[in-house]
N, C-alpha and C positions, 0 to 999 in steps of 0.2 A: 585442043581439037575435040569436037563433039563426038561422042561415041554413038553412032547410028543404030547399033544393035541393042541398045538398052530400051527396055520397055517399062513403062511405069503403069500402074493400074491403081484404081481406087474402088472402094466398096462403100457406097453411101449408107447402106443398112447395117454396117458392121458395129456401130456405136462409137468407133474412133473417128474423131474429126478428120475430115479430108486433108486439111493442112498437115495434120500430125502423121497421117499415112505417107505423104510425100516426104516429110522430113525423115521418117523412119527408113523409107526406101533409099533416099540418097545417102543417109548415114551408113546404112548396111552396105551400099555399093562402095562407098569409100573405105570402110573397115575391111571389106573383102578384096580391096585391090582392084575392082572392076572399074572404079573411077579413081584417077590419081591426081596429083597436083597439076594444075594447068588445064585439065579437061574442061571443056565447055558444056554447060547444060542447056537444054532447049530454052528458048526465050519464054517469058511469062505468057505471052500471047499464044505461042506454039504448044506449050504444055497445056494451057487451058483448052485450047481447041482439040487437042489429042484426046484429052480426058473427058471433054464435055463438062467442065467445071468453070466457075467464075474465075476471071483473071485475079481478082483480089485474093482468092484462096491460094493460088500459086504464089502470088507476091508475098503473102504473109509467110508461107513456108520458107521461101527463099530468104526473106528478111531475117527471120528466126535463126536460120542456118548461117546466115552472115554474121549475126550477133554472136554466135558461139565460136566462129572461126572456121567452120567447114567450107563455107563459101566465101569468095571475094568477088567484088565488082571489078571488071576489067574494062577499061575505056575501049569501046569498038568491039568488044568480044561479048559482052554481057556478064553472066555469072559463071565463074570458073571455080574449081575445086582449089581450096587454099592449101598452103603448106601445112604438113603435120605439125601440130603443136601440143606434144603431150604435156599435161599438167599434172604437177605433183611429183613426188618421188617414185621410184619403182615400187617400193613397198606400199605407198598409198594407192598406186593404180592396181596393184595386185588385190589390195583389199577391196577395191570396187568391183573386180572381177570375181572374187570368191563367192558371192551369193549365187551368181549364175552357174559357176562350176558346181556348187553343192546341189543345185537344183538338177543338173544334169546327172551327176552321180547317183543322186537318190532315185531319179526315174530309171536309170540303167539298172540298178539294183532290183527295182520293182519289176523290171522286165526279166529279171532272172539271169541278167549278164554277169560274168565274172569280172573282177577289177581289171585283169589284162585286156578283156574284150572291151570294156569301157575306154581303157587308155587307147586302143586300137582306133576307136571312133574319134576320140580327140586327135590323134595323130593325123588321121585321114583328113579331118576337117582343117587342121592347120596347113597341111600340104595343099589343099585345094584353095585355101584362101590366103596363101602367101602372096604378097604383091610382087 
């Protein structure tokens, strides 16, 4: 089912290609549980019209997301969110997450937060983003 409350936006002057901006937004919505397996995305035509971009740009983003398994083509529905497919062992996935966690911890310390306060931020984020 398509989620009508989702809004996508692009910023042509950001330096990030528009297709990449769309990919990042879809991946963030999936990771945050706002889009789940089986949810339908707007058609290429609709998304392009809503954002005022070329249909090929949206098509490229959808195709790349399909190639990595985030989206699937569903006959009669269009593009839907694919089933979660964690790749690698838990330790390998944790290793991929570690650099992001390190950046967040360093930034928290730079802001003068105590370790317990930084953990509170992580816990709140986890609670808000649980599917």
